[in-house]
MIDREN-708593 format. One record per residue (C-alpha): residue number from 1; residue in one letter; z, x negated, y. Coordinates in steps of 0.001 Angstrom, whole numbers, m for minus. Example, Ala and Ser with C-alpha at 12.3 -4.5 7.8 and 13.67 -1.06 7.14 Angstrom:
residues 2
+------+-------+---------+---------+---------+
| nunu | vovex |      c3 |      c1 |      c2 |
+------+-------+---------+---------+---------+
|    1 |     A |    7800 |  m12300 |   m4500 |
|    2 |     S |    7140 |  m13670 |   m1060 |
+------+-------+---------+---------+---------+
end
This chain:
residues 183
+------+-------+---------+---------+---------+
| nunu | vovex |      c3 |      c1 |      c2 |
+------+-------+---------+---------+---------+
|    1 |     M |   81222 |    6511 |  m44537 |
|    2 |     N |   78319 |    8891 |  m43960 |
|    3 |     K |   79987 |   11659 |  m45992 |
|    4 |     K |   83188 |   11401 |  m43902 |
|    5 |     F |   81183 |   11520 |  m40693 |
|    6 |     I |   79257 |   14610 |  m41883 |
|    7 |     L |   82515 |   16340 |  m42930 |
|    8 |     I |   84082 |   15634 |  m39521 |
|    9 |     I |   81002 |   17021 |  m37737 |
|   10 |     L |   81026 |   20138 |  m39949 |
|   11 |     A |   84757 |   20656 |  m39286 |
|   12 |     L |   84141 |   20381 |  m35523 |
|   13 |     I |   81254 |   22856 |  m35699 |
|   14 |     L |   83426 |   25272 |  m37691 |
|   15 |     A |   86312 |   24947 |  m35212 |
|   16 |     I |   83988 |   25545 |  m32242 |
|   17 |     T |   82405 |   28550 |  m33977 |
|   18 |     I |   85809 |   30079 |  m34707 |
|   19 |     S |   86881 |   29525 |  m31087 |
|   20 |     I |   83737 |   31235 |  m29801 |
|   21 |     V |   84240 |   34207 |  m32139 |
|   22 |     V |   87876 |   34573 |  m30996 |
|   23 |     V |   86826 |   34517 |  m27325 |
|   24 |     I |   84098 |   37120 |  m27957 |
|   25 |     L |   86494 |   39374 |  m29866 |
|   26 |     N |   89098 |   39153 |  m27092 |
|   27 |     K |   86506 |   40017 |  m24432 |
|   28 |     T |   85243 |   42949 |  m26517 |
|   29 |     K |   88796 |   44207 |  m27035 |
|   30 |     N |   89606 |   43981 |  m23320 |
|   31 |     S |   86401 |   45724 |  m22255 |
|   32 |     T |   86852 |   48658 |  m24643 |
|   33 |     T |   90359 |   49561 |  m23540 |
|   34 |     T |   90844 |   51502 |  m20352 |
|   35 |     N |   93566 |   52208 |  m17882 |
|   36 |     I |   93576 |   55606 |  m16286 |
|   37 |     E |   95408 |   55460 |  m12966 |
|   38 |     E |   98422 |   57774 |  m12819 |
|   39 |     D |   97061 |   59491 |   m9701 |
|   40 |     N |   93889 |   60335 |  m11593 |
|   41 |     L |   95777 |   61493 |  m14622 |
|   42 |     I |   96221 |   64763 |  m15888 |
|   43 |     E |   97263 |   68253 |  m15381 |
|   44 |     E |   98297 |   69733 |  m18704 |
|   45 |     G |   96362 |   67104 |  m20688 |
|   46 |     K |   93023 |   67321 |  m18832 |
|   47 |     I |   91557 |   64363 |  m16947 |
|   48 |     L |   90991 |   65408 |  m13332 |
|   49 |     T |   88800 |   62463 |  m12308 |
|   50 |     T |   86646 |   59988 |  m14142 |
|   51 |     E |   87736 |   56769 |  m12426 |
|   52 |     I |   88476 |   54326 |  m15217 |
|   53 |     N |   89465 |   50663 |  m14950 |
|   54 |     N |   88800 |   48185 |  m17759 |
|   55 |     E |   92424 |   47462 |  m18653 |
|   56 |     N |   95120 |   48904 |  m20963 |
|   57 |     I |   95691 |   52609 |  m21447 |
|   58 |     E |   99490 |   52155 |  m21534 |
|   59 |     G |   99866 |   55117 |  m23884 |
|   60 |     K |   98851 |   57759 |  m21315 |
|   61 |     V |   95815 |   59144 |  m23147 |
|   62 |     K |   94968 |   58195 |  m26730 |
|   63 |     D |   91450 |   58865 |  m27997 |
|   64 |     N |   91568 |   62455 |  m26696 |
|   65 |     E |   94307 |   63264 |  m29232 |
|   66 |     V |   96493 |   66276 |  m28594 |
|   67 |     E |  100150 |   65273 |  m28710 |
|   68 |     E |  101693 |   68618 |  m27718 |
|   69 |     I |  100871 |   72284 |  m28108 |
|   70 |     K |  102286 |   75416 |  m26495 |
|   71 |     I |  103896 |   78263 |  m28395 |
|   72 |     K |  104248 |   81488 |  m26442 |
|   73 |     V |  106986 |   83860 |  m27599 |
|   74 |     G |  107026 |   86934 |  m25374 |
|   75 |     S |  107287 |   85552 |  m21837 |
|   76 |     E |  108746 |   82218 |  m23011 |
|   77 |     I |  106694 |   79049 |  m23470 |
|   78 |     L |  107879 |   76508 |  m26043 |
|   79 |     N |  106491 |   72968 |  m25792 |
|   80 |     M |  105993 |   71494 |  m29251 |
|   81 |     K |  105598 |   67730 |  m29610 |
|   82 |     L |  103407 |   67157 |  m32666 |
|   83 |     E |  104241 |   64916 |  m35612 |
|   84 |     P |  101458 |   62424 |  m36326 |
|   85 |     N |  100235 |   63643 |  m39722 |
|   86 |     E |   97286 |   65313 |  m41452 |
|   87 |     A |   98782 |   68801 |  m41111 |
|   88 |     T |   98984 |   68584 |  m37314 |
|   89 |     K |   95494 |   67085 |  m37086 |
|   90 |     A |   94158 |   70065 |  m39048 |
|   91 |     L |   96218 |   72464 |  m36904 |
|   92 |     V |   94786 |   70984 |  m33707 |
|   93 |     E |   91247 |   71350 |  m35097 |
|   94 |     K |   91962 |   75057 |  m35743 |
|   95 |     L |   93394 |   75415 |  m32225 |
|   96 |     K |   90240 |   73889 |  m30724 |
|   97 |     Q |   88485 |   77013 |  m32016 |
|   98 |     G |   90974 |   79273 |  m30198 |
|   99 |     D |   94575 |   80380 |  m30007 |
|  100 |     I |   96411 |   81265 |  m33217 |
|  101 |     T |   98671 |   84325 |  m33346 |
|  102 |     V |  101418 |   84419 |  m35971 |
|  103 |     N |  103696 |   87385 |  m36603 |
|  104 |     T |  107059 |   86026 |  m37709 |
|  105 |     S |  110259 |   87404 |  m39143 |
|  106 |     E |  113780 |   86176 |  m38537 |
|  107 |     Y |  115038 |   84677 |  m41770 |
|  108 |     G |  118507 |   83641 |  m42897 |
|  109 |     G |  120031 |   83333 |  m39436 |
|  110 |     F |  118363 |   79966 |  m38878 |
|  111 |     E |  114568 |   80362 |  m38476 |
|  112 |     Q |  111553 |   82446 |  m37523 |
|  113 |     T |  108858 |   82186 |  m40172 |
|  114 |     G |  105396 |   83654 |  m40532 |
|  115 |     D |  102047 |   83354 |  m42280 |
|  116 |     L |   99435 |   81233 |  m40487 |
|  117 |     G |   96542 |   82972 |  m42229 |
|  118 |     F |   95141 |   79637 |  m43463 |
|  119 |     S |   96404 |   76537 |  m45250 |
|  120 |     L |   97095 |   73098 |  m43819 |
|  121 |     P |   97447 |   69786 |  m45692 |
|  122 |     R |  100949 |   69364 |  m47118 |
|  123 |     N |  103175 |   66340 |  m47373 |
|  124 |     D |  106382 |   68124 |  m48310 |
|  125 |     T |  109634 |   66204 |  m48417 |
|  126 |     Q |  113220 |   67333 |  m48732 |
|  127 |     I |  114376 |   67666 |  m45101 |
|  128 |     K |  117506 |   68834 |  m43363 |
|  129 |     T |  116121 |   70611 |  m40331 |
|  130 |     K |  117667 |   70590 |  m36885 |
|  131 |     V |  117416 |   73008 |  m33992 |
|  132 |     G |  113896 |   72945 |  m32558 |
|  133 |     D |  112132 |   71652 |  m35669 |
|  134 |     V |  108791 |   73278 |  m36480 |
|  135 |     M |  107875 |   73064 |  m40149 |
|  136 |     L |  105015 |   73920 |  m42457 |
|  137 |     Y |  106298 |   75828 |  m45491 |
|  138 |     Q |  104209 |   76113 |  m48671 |
|  139 |     G |  101137 |   74941 |  m46762 |
|  140 |     D |  100405 |   78250 |  m45026 |
|  141 |     Q |  103558 |   79343 |  m43198 |
|  142 |     I |  105101 |   78103 |  m39969 |
|  143 |     S |  108848 |   78043 |  m39392 |
|  144 |     I |  110665 |   77379 |  m36123 |
|  145 |     F |  114342 |   76542 |  m36523 |
|  146 |     Y |  117109 |   77633 |  m34179 |
|  147 |     N |  119739 |   76445 |  m36671 |
|  148 |     S |  119595 |   74032 |  m39613 |
|  149 |     N |  118500 |   74338 |  m43215 |
|  150 |     S |  117656 |   71968 |  m46034 |
|  151 |     W |  114432 |   72473 |  m47981 |
|  152 |     S |  111090 |   70876 |  m48822 |
|  153 |     Y |  108791 |   71060 |  m45780 |
|  154 |     T |  106026 |   69222 |  m43955 |
|  155 |     K |  107173 |   68572 |  m40398 |
|  156 |     L |  104724 |   69768 |  m37749 |
|  157 |     G |  106779 |   68878 |  m34698 |
|  158 |     E |  109707 |   69826 |  m32532 |
|  159 |     I |  110383 |   72017 |  m29527 |
|  160 |     T |  111174 |   69761 |  m26570 |
|  161 |     N |  111890 |   72090 |  m23657 |
|  162 |     K |  114582 |   74492 |  m24911 |
|  163 |     T |  118242 |   74081 |  m25766 |
|  164 |     E |  119878 |   75330 |  m28943 |
|  165 |     S |  121257 |   78430 |  m27226 |
|  166 |     E |  117911 |   79171 |  m25543 |
|  167 |     L |  116083 |   78938 |  m28877 |
|  168 |     K |  118647 |   81164 |  m30555 |
|  169 |     N |  118220 |   83770 |  m27782 |
|  170 |     I |  114416 |   83593 |  m28007 |
|  171 |     L |  114089 |   83521 |  m31806 |
|  172 |     G |  117316 |   84739 |  m33356 |
|  173 |     N |  117361 |   88442 |  m32608 |
|  174 |     S |  114421 |   90035 |  m34419 |
|  175 |     N |  110813 |   89547 |  m35422 |
|  176 |     A |  108556 |   87678 |  m32989 |
|  177 |     T |  104896 |   87077 |  m32252 |
|  178 |     L |  103960 |   83449 |  m31682 |
|  179 |     V |  100777 |   82443 |  m29884 |
|  180 |     L |   99915 |   78787 |  m30496 |
|  181 |     S |   97542 |   77082 |  m28073 |
|  182 |     I |   96427 |   73671 |  m26905 |
|  183 |     N |   96664 |   74615 |  m23213 |
+------+-------+---------+---------+---------+
end
């Protein structure tokens, strides 16, 4: 009888301990997430105020990650939504050091491509590109597509603010100079 009593007491102590740990973990989780009010949010990715409430972020700002970069082509600005991969993380780290200028050539009637001047991590897969795709080719070249192609690339992102005809007008006529930036 004593052994059963001791086992019941130990089970109760274990259950109480687990409950306490769960409560502590939930409180820690809730206190480390923040909710940045929309009014306090952001002009081009920069926090304008520092008022922070201890609630959910709701996907507005994630660990200071850059989710979009700008590509200037002449007087045009292309917004590029980044793919979440090692290549884009490395690209963003390079961009934190300053803008990157790439001289590109029109190639094959479907893309502008040029040498980055450095290599990025590759995760090449056979891809059929679509208009607006931005790809890493051979680890050290960037290609922006204004038509489609099928080849082995690492996807960097996609242009989100231009139509097919706009991209073709911007990229399809001759060589171009791209200026990549975080801002």
